C-alpha positions as CSV (number, residue, x, y, z in Angstrom):
1,M,-4.8,19.6,-8.6
2,A,-6.3,22.7,-7.1
3,N,-5.7,23.3,-3.4
4,S,-8.4,24.6,-1.1
5,T,-6.7,27.7,0.2
6,A,-7.9,31.2,-0.5
7,E,-5.2,31.7,-3.1
8,R,-6.1,28.9,-5.5
9,Q,-3.4,27.5,-7.8
10,I,-2.9,24.4,-9.9
11,V,-0.4,21.9,-8.4
12,S,0.6,18.9,-10.4
13,L,1.4,15.8,-8.2
14,K,3.1,12.7,-9.4
15,I,2.2,9.4,-7.7
16,V,4.6,6.4,-8.1
17,H,3.0,3.2,-6.8
18,T,4.9,-0.1,-6.5
19,S,3.3,-3.3,-5.3
20,D,4.0,-7.0,-5.1
21,V,7.8,-6.5,-5.3
22,H,8.3,-9.9,-3.5
23,G,11.9,-9.1,-2.5
24,S,13.0,-8.2,-6.0
25,F,15.4,-5.5,-4.8
26,F,18.3,-6.1,-7.2
27,M,18.6,-6.8,-10.9
28,R,19.5,-10.5,-10.3
29,D,17.7,-13.8,-10.0
30,Y,19.8,-15.3,-7.3
31,V,18.1,-18.7,-7.6
32,N,18.8,-19.2,-11.4
33,N,21.8,-16.8,-11.5
34,H,20.8,-14.5,-14.3
35,A,19.9,-10.8,-14.7
36,V,16.2,-9.7,-14.6
37,R,14.5,-6.8,-16.1
38,G,12.6,-5.5,-13.1
39,S,13.7,-4.6,-9.6
40,L,13.4,-1.8,-7.1
41,S,16.9,-0.7,-8.2
42,R,15.4,0.2,-11.6
43,V,12.4,1.8,-9.9
44,Y,14.8,3.9,-7.8
45,A,16.6,5.2,-10.9
46,Y,13.2,6.1,-12.4
47,V,12.0,7.8,-9.3
48,Q,15.2,9.8,-9.0
49,S,14.8,11.1,-12.5
50,L,11.2,12.1,-11.7
51,R,12.3,13.8,-8.5
52,K,14.4,16.2,-10.6
53,A,11.3,17.3,-12.3
54,Y,8.7,17.1,-9.5
55,G,10.7,17.6,-6.3
56,D,8.5,17.3,-3.3
57,R,5.5,17.0,-5.5
58,L,6.3,13.3,-6.1
59,L,4.6,10.8,-3.8
60,L,6.2,7.3,-3.6
61,M,3.9,4.5,-2.3
62,D,4.1,0.8,-1.9
63,G,1.1,-1.6,-1.9
64,G,2.5,-4.5,0.1
65,D,4.0,-8.0,-0.4
66,I,7.6,-6.9,-0.3
67,L,8.9,-9.1,2.6
68,Q,8.7,-12.5,0.8
69,G,9.8,-14.0,-2.5
70,S,13.6,-13.9,-2.8
71,P,16.7,-15.4,-1.1
72,V,18.0,-12.0,-0.1
73,V,14.9,-11.0,1.8
74,Y,14.5,-14.4,3.3
75,Y,18.1,-14.1,4.6
76,S,17.3,-10.8,6.2
77,N,14.1,-11.9,7.7
78,F,15.1,-15.3,9.2
79,V,18.9,-15.8,9.1
80,A,20.4,-12.3,9.8
81,S,17.3,-11.3,11.8
82,S,19.2,-9.6,14.5
83,G,20.6,-7.0,12.1
84,K,18.9,-4.3,10.1
85,N,15.8,-5.3,8.1
86,L,16.8,-5.2,4.5
87,A,13.4,-4.2,3.1
88,A,13.1,-1.3,5.6
89,E,16.6,-0.1,4.8
90,I,16.0,-0.1,1.0
91,M,12.6,1.5,1.3
92,N,14.0,4.2,3.6
93,Y,16.9,4.8,1.2
94,M,14.4,5.2,-1.6
95,A,12.4,7.7,0.6
96,Y,9.0,6.0,0.4
97,D,6.3,8.2,1.7
98,V,3.8,5.5,2.7
99,G,3.2,1.7,2.5
100,V,0.6,-0.9,3.3
101,M,0.7,-4.4,4.7
102,G,0.2,-7.3,2.2
103,N,-0.8,-10.9,2.9
104,H,2.7,-12.2,2.1
105,D,4.2,-9.6,4.5
106,I,1.9,-11.1,7.2
107,E,3.1,-14.6,6.1
108,T,6.6,-13.8,7.6
109,G,5.1,-13.7,11.1
110,H,4.9,-11.1,13.9
111,A,8.6,-11.1,14.7
112,V,9.5,-10.1,11.1
113,Y,6.7,-7.7,10.1
114,D,6.6,-5.9,13.4
115,R,10.3,-5.3,13.2
116,W,9.9,-4.1,9.6
117,T,7.1,-1.6,10.3
118,A,9.1,-0.3,13.3
119,A,12.2,0.2,11.2
120,C,10.3,2.0,8.3
121,R,10.7,5.8,8.4
122,F,7.2,6.1,6.9
123,P,3.8,4.8,7.9
124,V,2.7,1.3,7.0
125,L,-1.1,1.5,6.9
126,G,-3.9,-1.0,7.6
127,A,-7.2,0.5,8.5
128,N,-8.9,-2.9,8.3
129,V,-6.3,-4.8,10.3
130,I,-7.8,-4.9,13.8
131,D,-6.1,-5.4,17.1
132,R,-8.4,-7.8,19.0
133,A,-6.9,-6.9,22.4
134,R,-7.3,-3.1,22.0
135,G,-10.2,-3.1,19.6
136,G,-8.7,-0.5,17.4
137,C,-6.4,-0.6,14.3
138,Y,-3.2,-2.5,14.6
139,L,-1.6,-0.2,12.1
140,P,-2.3,3.4,11.3
141,P,-5.5,3.6,9.2
142,Y,-4.3,6.6,7.2
143,C,-1.7,9.3,6.9
144,I,-1.5,12.9,5.7
145,L,1.0,14.1,3.1
146,E,1.2,17.8,2.4
147,R,2.9,18.9,-0.8
148,C,3.0,22.6,-2.0
149,G,-0.2,23.5,-0.2
150,V,-2.0,20.3,-1.3
151,K,-3.2,18.1,1.5
152,V,-3.3,14.4,0.5
153,A,-4.9,11.8,2.7
154,V,-3.8,8.2,2.1
155,M,-6.0,5.4,3.5
156,G,-4.6,1.9,3.5
157,M,-6.2,-1.6,3.6
158,T,-5.2,-5.2,2.9
159,T,-7.2,-8.1,1.7
160,P,-9.3,-9.6,4.5
161,A,-8.7,-13.2,3.0
162,V,-5.5,-13.6,5.0
163,P,-7.0,-16.3,7.3
164,N,-7.8,-18.5,4.3
165,W,-4.0,-18.9,3.5
166,L,-2.1,-18.4,6.7
167,P,-2.1,-20.3,10.1
168,P,-3.4,-18.2,13.0
169,A,0.0,-18.1,14.7
170,L,1.3,-15.8,12.0
171,W,-1.5,-13.2,12.6
172,D,-2.2,-13.9,16.3
173,G,-4.3,-11.2,17.9
174,L,-5.4,-9.7,14.5
175,E,-8.7,-9.6,12.6
176,F,-9.3,-8.5,9.0
177,E,-12.3,-6.4,8.3
178,D,-14.2,-6.3,5.0
179,M,-12.8,-3.5,3.0
180,V,-16.0,-1.9,1.8
181,S,-17.4,-1.8,5.4
182,C,-14.1,-0.4,6.7
183,A,-13.9,2.3,4.1
184,K,-17.5,3.3,4.7
185,R,-16.6,4.0,8.4
186,W,-13.2,5.7,7.8
187,V,-13.7,7.8,4.7
188,P,-16.3,10.2,6.3
189,L,-14.1,10.5,9.4
190,I,-11.1,11.4,7.3
191,R,-13.0,13.8,5.1
192,E,-14.5,15.6,8.1
193,K,-11.4,15.7,10.4
194,E,-8.7,16.3,7.8
195,Q,-10.5,18.0,5.0
196,P,-8.0,16.8,2.4
197,D,-7.8,18.1,-1.1
198,V,-7.1,14.6,-2.4
199,L,-8.0,11.2,-0.9
200,V,-6.0,8.2,-2.1
201,G,-6.8,4.6,-1.4
202,L,-3.7,2.4,-1.1
203,F,-4.9,-1.2,-1.1
204,H,-3.3,-4.6,-1.1
205,S,-6.3,-6.2,-2.8
206,G,-6.9,-7.0,-6.4
207,K,-9.4,-5.6,-8.9
208,E,-12.3,-7.9,-8.1
209,G,-13.3,-11.6,-7.7
210,G,-11.0,-14.1,-6.0
211,I,-12.3,-15.6,-2.7
212,V,-15.8,-14.3,-2.0
213,T,-17.7,-15.2,1.2
214,P,-20.8,-13.7,2.8
215,D,-18.5,-11.6,5.0
216,Y,-15.9,-10.3,2.6
217,A,-14.3,-10.3,-0.9
218,E,-10.6,-11.0,-1.4
219,N,-10.2,-8.6,-4.3
220,A,-12.3,-5.5,-3.5
221,A,-10.4,-2.5,-4.9
222,L,-13.1,-1.6,-7.5
223,D,-15.9,-2.4,-5.1
224,V,-14.5,0.2,-2.7
225,A,-14.2,2.8,-5.5
226,R,-17.7,2.1,-6.7
227,E,-19.5,1.8,-3.3
228,V,-17.7,4.3,-1.1
229,A,-18.0,8.0,-1.9
230,G,-14.9,10.2,-1.3
231,F,-11.9,8.6,-3.1
232,D,-10.1,10.5,-5.8
233,V,-7.6,7.8,-6.7
234,V,-7.3,4.1,-5.7
235,C,-3.9,2.4,-6.0
236,Y,-4.1,-1.3,-5.6
237,G,-2.3,-4.6,-6.1
238,H,-2.2,-8.2,-5.0
239,D,-3.6,-9.8,-8.1
240,H,-0.4,-9.1,-10.2
241,I,-2.5,-7.7,-13.1
242,R,-1.5,-4.2,-14.4
243,N,-4.6,-2.0,-14.9
244,C,-5.7,1.6,-15.4
245,E,-9.4,2.5,-15.5
246,T,-11.9,5.0,-14.2
247,V,-15.0,4.0,-12.3
248,K,-17.9,6.1,-10.9
249,G,-18.5,6.2,-7.2
250,P,-21.9,6.2,-5.6
251,D,-22.0,10.0,-5.9
252,G,-21.3,9.9,-9.6
253,K,-17.7,11.2,-9.1
254,E,-15.0,9.5,-11.3
255,V,-12.3,7.6,-9.4
256,L,-9.0,6.7,-11.1
257,C,-8.0,3.1,-10.3
258,L,-4.4,2.0,-10.9
259,A,-2.5,-1.2,-10.5
260,P,1.2,-1.8,-11.4
261,R,2.9,-4.9,-12.5
262,A,4.3,-7.3,-10.0
263,W,7.9,-8.5,-10.1
264,P,10.1,-9.0,-12.1
């Protein structure tokens, strides 16, 4: 990727994107007591090998739904809740650069996910998660990562279908804005204020379809890429379907859209 400084150069960045980990931190199914193929421990080994080649040019991002799904993360969330948050400790150890809130993270309730985001040594984003009391974003809408002269803006959003699945007590004080509408507001502001070389969308929302109402779509990752000009890459999850494709934005620019596998 070429940076925008006077002395132009080609800088290769490596993005590693995890999503829908669902508490699969270790290579063990503790319910059925057998080894599993996938886990964050294996991802960490892979990431460390890449860091030897890319150094600071590697960006590690998580797409949400990490706080729910296994006995170990349940124990950390609700039994040993006065101690350190296990998910935050592991993600900090792995040196994640940025994350986003997922619907199953919100499922754990304010006491858990507020503690998690406070413990993370990286921003957990949510441009379309609105604080009703303040009227602004409950979570940071975006962050800036600078690598070897390349300025990368990462904008995060989560599926607005949260109220369809979860009782209001778990998301008390929050609203979830339609993703396309939110992106149409934020992308021009990010582009104008930050003037990034690269804009990445980090979404906990599937490819397309799911619950669709007059107000929002559950899975809107490709809708955002197609309808909102300005993204270079969209990393998404939530539907647990691995995918890699390129779509054209409204300005005719190609946007690379990527989704990883979920656990295990």
